[in-house]
C-alpha positions in Angstrom: 15.9 45.2 -39.6 18.5 44.4 -37.1 17.5 42.0 -34.4 14.5 40.5 -36.1 14.1 37.3 -37.7 12.8 37.0 -41.1 11.0 33.9 -42.1 10.8 33.2 -45.9 8.3 30.7 -47.2 9.8 27.6 -48.7 9.6 27.2 -52.5 8.3 24.1 -54.3 12.0 22.8 -54.8 12.9 23.3 -51.2 9.8 21.3 -50.0 10.8 18.3 -51.6 14.4 18.2 -50.4 13.3 18.9 -46.6 14.1 16.1 -44.1 11.2 14.9 -42.2 11.2 15.6 -38.5 10.5 12.1 -37.7 13.6 9.8 -37.0 14.0 6.7 -39.2 14.5 3.7 -36.8 17.4 1.4 -38.1 16.7 -2.2 -38.3 19.7 -3.0 -36.0 18.0 -1.2 -33.2 15.0 -3.5 -33.4 17.1 -6.6 -33.8 19.1 -5.6 -30.5 16.0 -4.7 -28.6 14.4 -8.0 -29.2 17.6 -9.9 -28.2 16.8 -8.4 -24.8 13.5 -9.9 -24.4 14.3 -12.7 -22.1 16.0 -10.5 -19.6 13.1 -7.8 -19.8 10.7 -10.8 -19.2 12.6 -12.2 -16.1 12.8 -8.5 -14.7 9.1 -7.9 -15.3 8.1 -10.9 -13.3 10.3 -10.1 -10.5 8.7 -6.6 -10.4 5.0 -7.5 -11.1 5.0 -11.1 -9.5 2.2 -11.9 -11.9 2.7 -13.5 -15.2 0.1 -11.6 -17.4 0.9 -8.2 -15.7 4.7 -8.9 -16.4 3.8 -9.6 -20.1 1.8 -6.5 -20.3 4.8 -4.4 -18.6 7.2 -5.8 -21.1 4.9 -5.0 -24.0 4.4 -1.4 -22.7 8.4 -1.3 -22.3 8.7 -2.0 -26.0 5.9 0.4 -27.1 7.6 3.1 -25.2 11.2 2.2 -26.4 10.1 2.2 -30.1 8.3 5.4 -29.6 11.3 7.2 -28.1 14.1 5.3 -29.7 15.4 8.9 -30.9 16.6 9.4 -27.3 18.5 6.4 -27.3 22.3 7.2 -28.0 23.8 4.5 -30.2 26.9 2.8 -28.6 25.3 3.0 -25.1 24.0 0.0 -23.2 20.5 -0.7 -24.7 19.6 -3.5 -22.2 20.2 -1.0 -19.4 18.1 1.7 -21.3 15.3 -0.9 -21.7 15.3 -2.0 -18.2 15.1 1.7 -17.1 12.1 2.0 -19.1 10.6 -1.0 -17.7 11.3 0.0 -14.0 9.6 3.4 -14.8 6.6 1.8 -16.4 6.3 -0.2 -13.3 6.6 2.6 -11.1 4.0 4.3 -13.0 1.6 1.5 -12.7 2.1 1.3 -8.9 1.5 5.0 -8.6 -1.7 4.9 -10.6 -3.0 1.8 -8.9 -2.4 3.8 -5.6 -4.5 6.8 -7.0 -7.4 4.5 -8.2 -10.8 5.3 -6.9 -12.2 2.8 -4.5 -15.9 1.7 -4.8 -17.5 1.4 -1.9 -20.5 -0.7 -1.6 -22.8 1.2 1.0 -25.2 -1.6 1.5 -22.6 -3.8 2.8 -21.1 -1.2 5.1 -24.7 -0.8 6.5 -25.0 -4.5 6.9 -21.8 -4.9 8.8 -22.6 -1.8 11.0 -25.8 -3.4 11.8 -24.2 -6.7 12.8 -21.8 -4.7 15.0 -24.6 -3.0 16.8 -26.0 -6.4 17.6 -22.8 -7.4 19.6 -22.0 -10.4 17.5 -18.8 -9.3 16.1 -15.9 -11.8 15.6 -13.6 -9.8 17.8 -16.2 -10.0 20.6 -16.8 -13.6 20.0 -13.0 -14.3 20.2 -12.7 -12.4 23.5 -15.5 -14.2 25.0 -14.0 -17.6 24.0 -10.6 -16.3 25.4 -12.0 -16.0 28.9 -11.3 -19.7 29.6 -11.1 -21.4 33.1 -7.6 -20.5 33.9 -8.2 -16.7 33.5 -11.4 -17.0 35.4 -9.7 -18.6 38.3 -7.0 -16.1 38.4 -9.5 -13.3 38.1 -11.6 -14.7 40.8 -8.4 -15.0 43.1 -8.0 -11.2 43.1 -9.3 -9.1 46.0 -12.8 -7.6 45.2 -11.7 -4.0 45.1 -8.9 -4.9 42.3 -11.5 -7.1 40.5 -14.0 -4.4 40.4 -11.4 -1.8 39.1 -10.0 -4.1 36.5 -13.5 -4.9 35.2 -14.7 -1.3 35.0 -11.6 -0.3 33.0 -10.8 -3.3 30.8 -14.2 -4.7 30.2 -16.6 -1.7 30.4 -13.8 0.5 29.2 -14.7 3.5 31.5 -12.2 6.3 31.8 -10.4 6.9 35.2 -12.4 9.6 36.4 -15.7 7.7 35.7 -14.2 4.6 37.8 -13.2 6.9 40.6 -16.6 8.5 40.7 -18.5 5.0 40.8 -16.2 3.6 43.3 -16.0 6.8 45.3 -12.2 6.8 45.4 -9.5 9.1 44.2 -8.2 8.8 40.3 -4.7 8.0 41.7 -6.2 5.2 43.6 -7.9 3.9 40.5 -4.5 3.9 38.6 -2.6 2.2 41.6 -5.3 -0.6 41.7 -5.5 -1.2 37.9 -1.6 -1.6 38.1 -1.6 -3.8 41.0 -4.4 -6.0 39.6 -2.9 -6.4 36.1 0.5 -7.5 37.9 -1.2 -10.0 40.0 -3.2 -11.4 37.1 -0.2 -11.7 35.0 1.9 -13.3 37.7 -0.9 -16.0 38.4 -1.3 -16.8 34.7 2.4 -17.2 34.0 3.1 -19.4 36.8 
């Protein structure tokens, strides 16, 4: 039949002469690959920045190289081929670690949320300690209208519309007073 491929089963004499599909690795390949071990170790340490991880990376590189030595073309640069495998192994590890699942300790999260509700967070303590005498004096020297507007916006963090409503002034005046108050405060603190 034209166009059809006919497969004939192999006889007993043909089976014994058939070549295995697996490549036989020459000893020269192994010897040359081991010669590049110091270069691979240096490169792995630069990439991993951790000696045990670098050693694992080199080991993984050699395992991959030995498994796929059939893809290496004799006469080409073996060191470059090994370094490419090393780099790809490192990039795969980085990618895998980025995808790693993060375990969240819900009890700790709840505890920190409770501490934050109490008002004793490190950020708040830092802000409180930053209000030193110099800042207090500069703030006290501002006119009352500017001081009130600045307090409502920067300390109480109210929106402009709410400040305008509380002080009974237009929103544009709130923005103008804030700008003036911040400029004056800056000038007095940088003299």
